[in-house]
C-alpha positions in Angstrom: 11.9 -103.3 -23.7 12.6 -106.5 -21.6 14.5 -108.5 -24.3 16.7 -105.6 -25.5 20.4 -106.1 -24.6 21.1 -102.4 -24.6 18.1 -101.7 -22.3 19.6 -104.4 -19.9 23.0 -102.7 -20.1 21.4 -99.3 -19.4 19.5 -100.7 -16.4 22.7 -102.3 -15.0 21.4 -105.8 -15.5 24.4 -106.6 -17.7 27.8 -105.2 -16.8 29.6 -102.8 -19.1 32.8 -100.8 -19.0 31.4 -97.3 -18.8 32.9 -94.2 -20.5 30.1 -91.9 -19.4 26.7 -92.0 -17.7 24.0 -89.6 -16.7 20.3 -90.0 -16.1 19.4 -90.4 -19.7 22.5 -91.5 -21.6 25.1 -94.3 -21.3 28.4 -94.5 -23.1 30.3 -97.8 -22.9 33.2 -99.5 -24.6 32.3 -101.9 -27.4 33.2 -105.6 -26.8 34.3 -106.0 -30.4 36.1 -102.8 -31.1 36.6 -101.7 -34.7 39.2 -99.0 -33.8 41.6 -98.3 -30.9 38.7 -96.3 -29.3 35.2 -97.7 -29.9 32.5 -96.5 -27.5 28.8 -97.0 -28.0 26.5 -94.1 -26.9 22.9 -95.0 -26.2 19.8 -93.4 -24.8 18.6 -95.2 -21.7 15.1 -95.0 -23.0 14.3 -97.6 -25.7 14.3 -96.0 -29.2 14.5 -98.7 -31.9 16.6 -96.8 -34.4 17.2 -93.5 -36.1 14.0 -94.2 -38.1 12.1 -93.8 -34.8 13.4 -90.3 -33.9 10.4 -88.0 -33.5 9.7 -84.5 -32.3 9.0 -86.0 -28.9 12.4 -87.7 -28.5 14.7 -85.6 -30.7 16.1 -83.6 -27.8 17.6 -86.9 -26.6 19.6 -87.2 -29.8 20.9 -83.6 -29.4 22.0 -84.5 -25.9 23.7 -87.7 -27.2 25.8 -85.6 -29.6 26.8 -83.3 -26.7 27.9 -86.5 -24.8 29.8 -87.7 -27.9 31.7 -84.5 -28.0 32.5 -84.6 -24.3 33.6 -88.3 -24.4 35.7 -87.7 -27.5 37.5 -84.8 -25.7 38.0 -86.8 -22.5 39.4 -89.7 -24.5 41.9 -87.4 -26.3 40.5 -87.8 -29.8 42.0 -84.5 -30.8 42.9 -85.6 -34.4 39.3 -86.5 -35.1 36.7 -89.3 -34.8 33.9 -90.9 -36.6 30.3 -91.3 -35.4 28.2 -94.0 -37.0 24.6 -95.1 -36.5 23.3 -98.0 -38.6 19.5 -98.0 -39.2 17.9 -101.3 -40.0 19.2 -104.8 -40.6 20.2 -104.2 -44.2 22.4 -101.3 -43.0 24.1 -103.4 -40.4 22.1 -102.6 -37.3 22.5 -105.7 -35.1 20.8 -104.4 -31.9 17.4 -102.7 -32.4 18.1 -99.9 -29.9 19.3 -96.5 -31.2 23.1 -96.3 -30.7 26.0 -94.3 -32.0 29.5 -95.8 -32.5 32.2 -93.3 -31.5 35.3 -94.5 -33.3 38.8 -93.0 -33.1 42.5 -93.5 -32.6 43.2 -94.4 -36.2 42.8 -93.0 -39.7 39.6 -93.8 -41.5 39.2 -94.1 -45.3 36.1 -93.6 -47.3 34.6 -95.6 -48.7 35.3 -98.3 -46.2 36.6 -101.5 -47.5 
């Protein structure tokens, strides 16, 4: 998708500080971190949100979670971490490209607030 900022980051058109990259997934540091460690993990292929996960693309989501585990380990998040994916504007999704926030390095409370 030509106007998607995450597609442009995945294509290398917009620079990012990478935490991990392979042929199908990119993990990069969030520019507005909400925790000491805040990495976004995205598929390079454009998938609008979790609502658009299908039988045809669900293997990508499994691979993303493998990457999340690898990156969390490499970043030393031994005490735990949080993975968040907002789906839709009313849920706080600001970029319409499937992405997972990997957050760590601090205690998290629930509910947030």
